[in-house]
C-alpha positions, 0 to 999 in steps of 0.5 A: 971831771968835777965842776966846782960850781955844782955837782951832777954826779949820778945824774943823766943829762940829755942835751939835744942840739949838742953837737955844736954851739951852745948845746955843745958847751952845755953838754961839756959843762954838764959832763964837767960837773959829773953828769952822764951826758947824752949827745944828740943832734941830727948827724951821728958823726958830729955827736960821736966827735963831741962824745969822744972829746968828753970821754977824753977829758974823763967824762961819761957820754954817749951819742945818739942821732935824732931829728926831734921833729920825728916822734919815732926818733925821739922815742928811740932817743928817750929809750937810749937815754934811759939805758944810759942812766 
């Protein structure tokens, strides 16, 4: 999945609110540019759907549900992202 505009190979991108709308579009484009993406929103099932679609297109993605208004959930998201990288 190489994007011709820029290359994010070897980079990890954490996109909150990425299960739909603009966040999802950003995640899909970053994956197309070669980034390992972390899909995050409040509902795990919605995150998993986006993750699966990115993987089906040859991208690398993981999903992690997180309410960014809860510090302990954000800390877990950051730890999971670091493991993904």
